[in-house]
Short mmCIF file of the C-alpha atoms (twelve columns), coordinates in Angstrom:
data_MODEL
# 
_entry.id   MODEL 
# 
loop_
_atom_site.group_PDB 
_atom_site.id 
_atom_site.type_symbol 
_atom_site.label_atom_id 
_atom_site.label_alt_id 
_atom_site.label_comp_id 
_atom_site.label_asym_id 
_atom_site.label_seq_id 
_atom_site.Cartn_x 
_atom_site.Cartn_y 
_atom_site.Cartn_z 
_atom_site.pdbx_PDB_model_num 
ATOM 1   C CA . UNK A 1   -0.247 0.049  -0.070 1 
ATOM 2   C CA . UNK A 2   2.265  2.555  1.050  1 
ATOM 3   C CA . UNK A 3   6.287  3.238  2.019  1 
ATOM 4   C CA . UNK A 4   6.072  4.463  5.839  1 
ATOM 5   C CA . UNK A 5   9.117  5.691  7.566  1 
ATOM 6   C CA . UNK A 6   9.135  5.183  11.167 1 
ATOM 7   C CA . UNK A 7   11.472 7.262  13.119 1 
ATOM 8   C CA . UNK A 8   11.905 6.610  16.811 1 
ATOM 9   C CA . UNK A 9   14.884 5.618  18.992 1 
ATOM 10  C CA . UNK A 10  12.559 3.147  20.650 1 
ATOM 11  C CA . UNK A 11  13.652 -0.331 18.944 1 
ATOM 12  C CA . UNK A 12  10.793 -2.277 21.068 1 
ATOM 13  C CA . UNK A 13  8.097  0.427  19.884 1 
ATOM 14  C CA . UNK A 14  9.499  0.600  16.327 1 
ATOM 15  C CA . UNK A 15  9.290  -3.480 16.139 1 
ATOM 16  C CA . UNK A 16  5.413  -3.144 17.506 1 
ATOM 17  C CA . UNK A 17  4.213  -0.601 15.007 1 
ATOM 18  C CA . UNK A 18  6.288  -2.200 12.278 1 
ATOM 19  C CA . UNK A 19  4.509  -5.503 12.872 1 
ATOM 20  C CA . UNK A 20  1.204  -3.758 12.490 1 
ATOM 21  C CA . UNK A 21  1.765  -1.803 9.529  1 
ATOM 22  C CA . UNK A 22  3.704  -4.833 7.561  1 
ATOM 23  C CA . UNK A 23  0.298  -6.815 8.375  1 
ATOM 24  C CA . UNK A 24  -1.837 -3.861 6.969  1 
ATOM 25  C CA . UNK A 25  0.262  -4.466 3.765  1 
ATOM 26  C CA . UNK A 26  2.505  -1.150 3.990  1 
ATOM 27  C CA . UNK A 27  6.712  -1.464 3.314  1 
ATOM 28  C CA . UNK A 28  8.076  0.092  6.368  1 
ATOM 29  C CA . UNK A 29  11.728 1.961  6.897  1 
ATOM 30  C CA . UNK A 30  13.193 2.733  10.440 1 
ATOM 31  C CA . UNK A 31  15.343 5.282  11.414 1 
ATOM 32  C CA . UNK A 32  16.631 5.592  15.092 1 
ATOM 33  C CA . UNK A 33  16.778 9.219  15.181 1 
ATOM 34  C CA . UNK A 34  16.050 12.504 13.375 1 
ATOM 35  C CA . UNK A 35  19.413 12.499 11.417 1 
ATOM 36  C CA . UNK A 36  18.773 9.013  9.856  1 
ATOM 37  C CA . UNK A 37  14.957 10.185 9.455  1 
ATOM 38  C CA . UNK A 38  15.795 13.072 7.392  1 
ATOM 39  C CA . UNK A 39  18.658 11.044 5.308  1 
ATOM 40  C CA . UNK A 40  16.071 8.432  4.524  1 
ATOM 41  C CA . UNK A 41  13.283 11.086 3.945  1 
ATOM 42  C CA . UNK A 42  15.633 12.959 1.297  1 
ATOM 43  C CA . UNK A 43  16.526 9.591  -0.201 1 
ATOM 44  C CA . UNK A 44  13.566 7.998  -0.388 1 
ATOM 45  C CA . UNK A 45  10.537 7.375  -2.012 1 
ATOM 46  C CA . UNK A 46  8.005  7.828  1.300  1 
ATOM 47  C CA . UNK A 47  4.435  8.163  1.248  1 
ATOM 48  C CA . UNK A 48  4.249  8.553  5.229  1 
ATOM 49  C CA . UNK A 49  6.733  9.401  8.033  1 
ATOM 50  C CA . UNK A 50  5.596  8.579  11.514 1 
ATOM 51  C CA . UNK A 51  8.439  10.259 14.102 1 
ATOM 52  C CA . UNK A 52  8.773  10.470 17.843 1 
ATOM 53  C CA . UNK A 53  9.534  13.813 19.279 1 
ATOM 54  C CA . UNK A 54  12.052 13.591 21.800 1 
ATOM 55  C CA . UNK A 55  15.097 11.596 20.123 1 
ATOM 56  C CA . UNK A 56  19.080 11.789 20.395 1 
ATOM 57  C CA . UNK A 57  21.083 13.409 17.709 1 
ATOM 58  C CA . UNK A 58  17.873 15.383 16.159 1 
ATOM 59  C CA . UNK A 59  14.565 15.702 17.707 1 
ATOM 60  C CA . UNK A 60  11.300 14.796 15.570 1 
ATOM 61  C CA . UNK A 61  10.314 18.769 15.105 1 
ATOM 62  C CA . UNK A 62  13.522 19.773 14.014 1 
ATOM 63  C CA . UNK A 63  13.648 16.802 11.445 1 
ATOM 64  C CA . UNK A 64  10.383 17.978 10.009 1 
ATOM 65  C CA . UNK A 65  11.642 21.326 9.924  1 
ATOM 66  C CA . UNK A 66  14.375 20.250 7.648  1 
ATOM 67  C CA . UNK A 67  12.331 17.917 5.740  1 
ATOM 68  C CA . UNK A 68  10.100 20.734 4.954  1 
ATOM 69  C CA . UNK A 69  13.081 22.753 3.794  1 
ATOM 70  C CA . UNK A 70  14.243 20.540 1.512  1 
ATOM 71  C CA . UNK A 71  11.118 20.892 -0.659 1 
ATOM 72  C CA . UNK A 72  9.474  17.603 0.331  1 
ATOM 73  C CA . UNK A 73  5.897  17.350 1.053  1 
ATOM 74  C CA . UNK A 74  5.341  14.135 2.227  1 
ATOM 75  C CA . UNK A 75  2.473  13.218 5.113  1 
ATOM 76  C CA . UNK A 76  3.850  13.381 8.531  1 
ATOM 77  C CA . UNK A 77  2.499  11.784 11.799 1 
ATOM 78  C CA . UNK A 78  3.970  12.866 15.251 1 
ATOM 79  C CA . UNK A 79  3.584  10.185 17.612 1 
ATOM 80  C CA . UNK A 80  4.784  10.984 21.074 1 
ATOM 81  C CA . UNK A 81  4.409  11.422 24.739 1 
ATOM 82  C CA . UNK A 82  4.299  15.298 24.695 1 
ATOM 83  C CA . UNK A 83  1.159  17.075 24.951 1 
ATOM 84  C CA . UNK A 84  2.599  20.778 25.075 1 
ATOM 85  C CA . UNK A 85  0.243  23.381 22.842 1 
ATOM 86  C CA . UNK A 86  3.173  24.953 22.055 1 
ATOM 87  C CA . UNK A 87  4.714  22.060 20.247 1 
ATOM 88  C CA . UNK A 88  1.770  20.938 18.821 1 
ATOM 89  C CA . UNK A 89  1.923  24.800 17.045 1 
ATOM 90  C CA . UNK A 90  5.186  24.352 15.885 1 
ATOM 91  C CA . UNK A 91  4.176  20.786 14.313 1 
ATOM 92  C CA . UNK A 92  0.916  22.742 12.288 1 
ATOM 93  C CA . UNK A 93  3.505  25.464 11.010 1 
ATOM 94  C CA . UNK A 94  5.258  22.337 9.383  1 
ATOM 95  C CA . UNK A 95  2.168  20.706 8.154  1 
ATOM 96  C CA . UNK A 96  2.306  17.925 10.481 1 
ATOM 97  C CA . UNK A 97  -1.177 15.847 9.612  1 
ATOM 98  C CA . UNK A 98  -1.629 14.794 13.209 1 
ATOM 99  C CA . UNK A 99  -0.340 14.561 16.712 1 
ATOM 100 C CA . UNK A 100 -0.795 11.412 18.530 1 
ATOM 101 C CA . UNK A 101 -0.219 10.864 21.942 1 
ATOM 102 C CA . UNK A 102 1.409  7.691  23.187 1 
ATOM 103 C CA . UNK A 103 -0.308 5.118  24.276 1 
ATOM 104 C CA . UNK A 104 -2.188 5.084  21.395 1 
ATOM 105 C CA . UNK A 105 -5.214 2.970  19.766 1 
ATOM 106 C CA . UNK A 106 -3.451 0.769  17.168 1 
ATOM 107 C CA . UNK A 107 -6.522 0.053  15.215 1 
ATOM 108 C CA . UNK A 108 -7.458 3.608  15.178 1 
ATOM 109 C CA . UNK A 109 -4.047 4.556  14.092 1 
ATOM 110 C CA . UNK A 110 -3.902 1.992  11.455 1 
ATOM 111 C CA . UNK A 111 -7.574 3.022  10.335 1 
ATOM 112 C CA . UNK A 112 -6.585 6.604  10.199 1 
ATOM 113 C CA . UNK A 113 -3.283 6.289  8.539  1 
ATOM 114 C CA . UNK A 114 -5.434 4.383  5.832  1 
ATOM 115 C CA . UNK A 115 -7.984 6.991  5.872  1 
ATOM 116 C CA . UNK A 116 -5.034 9.733  4.986  1 
ATOM 117 C CA . UNK A 117 -3.475 7.926  2.603  1 
ATOM 118 C CA . UNK A 118 -6.180 7.272  0.664  1 
ATOM 119 C CA . UNK A 119 -7.138 11.256 0.239  1 
ATOM 120 C CA . UNK A 120 -3.353 11.616 -1.039 1 
# 
């Protein structure tokens, strides 16, 4: 269905979400921080990026900012424990499509991804 880039420093989280995404028919690329995520976003044919916010080397919002500066308009979901309204406002300026707070409902996330991708 779609090429999804999953950017999160938690291997456990990436493995769990990757399994769900692959079962839903998606191809999943993984990055452990914003630097790796940025590199893969620039290099690859990515339909959706799902990123954590707090990561070593480069956080999720900084990565998204660099992605947008490169002229890449890929759909982005932020999946984080953060609920700070100022961070959400920064995300909105970067055209991040969804801000999802962990823990999250897996089936709702998978269904939301399918819906957003169908509108693309």
